[in-house]
N, C-alpha and C positions, 0 to 999 in steps of 0.2 A: 505494497499502498504507500502510494507515495505521502512522506510524512507532512507536506503540509495540507493536503489534502484532510478536509473532518472527517474520524471515525462518525459512523451509522453505529450508535449503542444497539438498536434491534436487528443489526448483521448478527454485530459482534456478539452478541449473547443469544443469538438461533442456540437449536438443542437440534439432535437426531436423535426419533427414537433406535434400541437393535433389541429390543422385546422386555417384556418378565419387567418393565417398571423404569428400563436402563436406559439412560441419556446417555451422548457423546455432546462436546462442545468445543470448539476453539480460539480463544482466546487471544488478540493481542496486543502487544502493549502499550496500547490506547490509550490507559483511561489506570493510569497509576499515578499515588499518593504514594511512592518511593515502593511499594508494595500495588499488589491487584486493588483499585476501593472494591471495601468490602459491601459498598452498595448495590456496584456490577458482578460483584460473585454471587447476588443474594438473588437477584436478577433470575440472571442462569440456572439456577435450583427453582426458583419460580416458575419462572416459564416451563421447565419438565415437569412439574405438578401440578399450570395449568392446565397440560396439554394432559395429565390425567380424567381433571373433572373440563372439562371441556365446557359445562352447561355450567357452570358455577362464577363467578365472580367472589378475586382476593378482597379477601375484608382485612385476618389480621394478622403476621407473621412475629414469629422470633430468632435471632438467629442464633449463634453459641459458633464464634471464632475460637479453632484450634489450636491451626498453624497458620501457619504462612499459607499462600496456594501460590506459586507462582505461573503466571501465564504462558498459551500453551494450550494443549488437548487439555479437557478434562473429562471426568468420569459424574456422572449422575444417577446414584441411585431412590426414588420415588418406591419411600411406602405408603399401602394407606392404613390409615388409622380408623377411620369411621367412616362412615358411608352411610349418611342423610337425606330423606326430602328436599330439606331447607338447608342444609347445613355438611360441609366432608373434611373433615382430618386431615392430611393431611404429609409427613416426614421424608426429607431430602438432603441426605449427604453425599456430599461436592469433594470432591478429591484429581492430584494433576492427575495424570492417565497411570504418567510413570513410578507415580508413589503408591502405594498398601497402606496408608495412615488416610484416616477421615478428613480435611482439611478444616471444612465447617457444615454445622446440619442443622439445616430451615427444617421450623415444625411452624406451619400454615393452616388456616382457617378458610372455605374457600365458599358463596354460601350466592341462595338466590332471594332475590328479590321476594318481599316480605309488604305487606302493610302495617303501618306503625306508623308514632306520631312521629309530626318534622320539625324536632328540635335545634340549631344550630346557630351559629353568629356569620352574617356577610360584613367585613368591615375589615378596613391595615390599621396599623398603627401608628399611632398619629405623627408619628416620629421621627415615621418611613419616609426615604424621598420615595418620590413617584418613579417609575422606571425612566421615563425621559429627563429628568433632574437626578440624575444618577449618574458621577463619576465612574472610570473604568477599573474593573479589578487593579490590571495593567497597562501599561500607556501604554499609549497604539504605538502599533508593530510589531511593541516587547513578545521575547518566545518563552510563556511556561514554564521554572525547572521541572513546571509535575504537569507530564502528559494529559493530566485527565481537565485540564485547566484547556488546556489544545482543546475541545476538546465541546467545550460550553462559552457562551458568551455573560460573565459576567457582571456587577455591576452593582455599589457599595447604597444599601438607605441606609445602614444605620452603623457606625463604628466605620473604623480608618484605613487605609491598603495593609489589610497587614500580615501580607504575604510578600511582601515590597520592602524596597531600603529605607522605607518614611518612617520616618521618630512620633511616638503617641505615647501618651502619658498611660497608668493602670485607669481603668476607668471600671463603668457594672460589666459581669459577666456578659451578655450580651452584643449580639449579630448579625445584621439584616445583611441581605443582599439579593438581589433579582436575576436568575441563572435559569436562558433560555439553549437548550442543544441547541450548536446549529448546525445537525440533519434530524431536523423535524421530526417528533416523534409520535406518531399519528394513526390509528385506528379508526377505521369508519369515522373519519370528520372530528374525535376529540384525543386527546392528550393519552396515549400509553397508563395504563398505568401500573405497573409493569416497568417503566422508564420511571417510577420516585424515591424506588428507594438506593439510587445513585445517588439523587437530592436530599435526601434526606442523611444518608451517612457526611455528612458536613458539618458537623456539631464544633470541631475544633478549635472554630476560631474564634467561639462566645471566651476561653479560659484563656487564649493568648491573645482578645482584648484584660482580658483582667489584669494577666502580667505587668501588661503595656512593651517596646520594643527595647529598656534596657535588658530587659530577661535575656539569661541562655534563649537562642534557639531551640523551641520541643515541639515534637511532634505525641502524637499520641494516638497510638494501635489498638485497635474497637479489640475489645473482652467479648460485647451483645451487643445483638442491634434493633427492639423489635421495627415495627410497626405498624398505625393502622392505613387501612387506604378505605375514608372515609367521603369523599364526592366526584364527583364527572368533573371534566373543564373542560370548551372548548378551547381555553388559551396557549400558546406554547411558552407565556412566562409564565415566573411565577415566582413566589419574594417568601423566600427561606430563611427565619427566625430563631437565630439558634440561643438558649441561656445554659450556663456550666449552672449547679443547683449545690452545687459542692466538689469540690476539689483536697484531698484530704495524702495523705504518707502514696505519694506518688504514684497516687489515682485520680479518674473526675467521672461524673456525672454529669449529661447534659442531657436537654428535651430538644425537638426542633418541630414547626407550623410550620406546614403548606401551607403561602394561600393562594388564588388568581388573581385581577388584573383588579376583581371588582371582589374583592376581600371572599372571596368562598375558601373555608378551611380544607382541605382538599387534602391530606395528608398529615400523621403526628406522627411522629418517633420519639422514643430514648435510645442514652448508653452507656456503658457502662466502659471506659478506660484506661489503658497504659499510660501513663506521663513517663517520655523519657527524651534525652537530648536528641537536637537535630542531626541525623547523620551527614555529615561531609559532600 
């Protein structure tokens, strides 16, 4: 693939069934934060699970990251835990094709729509810049070090340009960015729900805002990732508002809301992470 051409998440996370709940995928090194994004790996597992429950939609998932999974050929093995009329629950184990050990495990619930009360908020944070008013994550023509950020356009809605050489003081442990995939991820005119996990898995910047630019550079490998798929949207741009709720003794807990430009809450996520010095 041409390194200057944006990657297509849908193509890069596609799975191929080989029988008995087993699926194969090939992930290029286009979606890395030092290693492949845990959200992207989660998407691969969820695509295999969706193939096992084609008449259901994703409602919730939890990923446990067991060990680092490099890019390349991957194997996903799906187990059906329960199949009901309105909800189906599955488990998927993902590993690199050259490894015997599981790299991550996902449990997920897929559902059919039912009648019930409609409760929710449709508003953007008052302090969030609009897409048009938000500055870019990186300077024009800059080539981000982490390949993930070469596949999305990001704009800073709340906070400072944390992944640049800019200086900023410690502040509230909250950060918001607008993201859109450079290659739109749509199914039947709507944002592909299985393209949400990579955007949910962008919470660490909230802790970076809290410690400020003078703190030694850190990165935060995920221990787990839980997300709820809450609403459909026809928009390609999503506001991702992350908050670090706690950081102590080398670990952190964060959560994130994803809202479309109309303020609809599309997804919610939370995770715990290890806090480490950033690799050189």
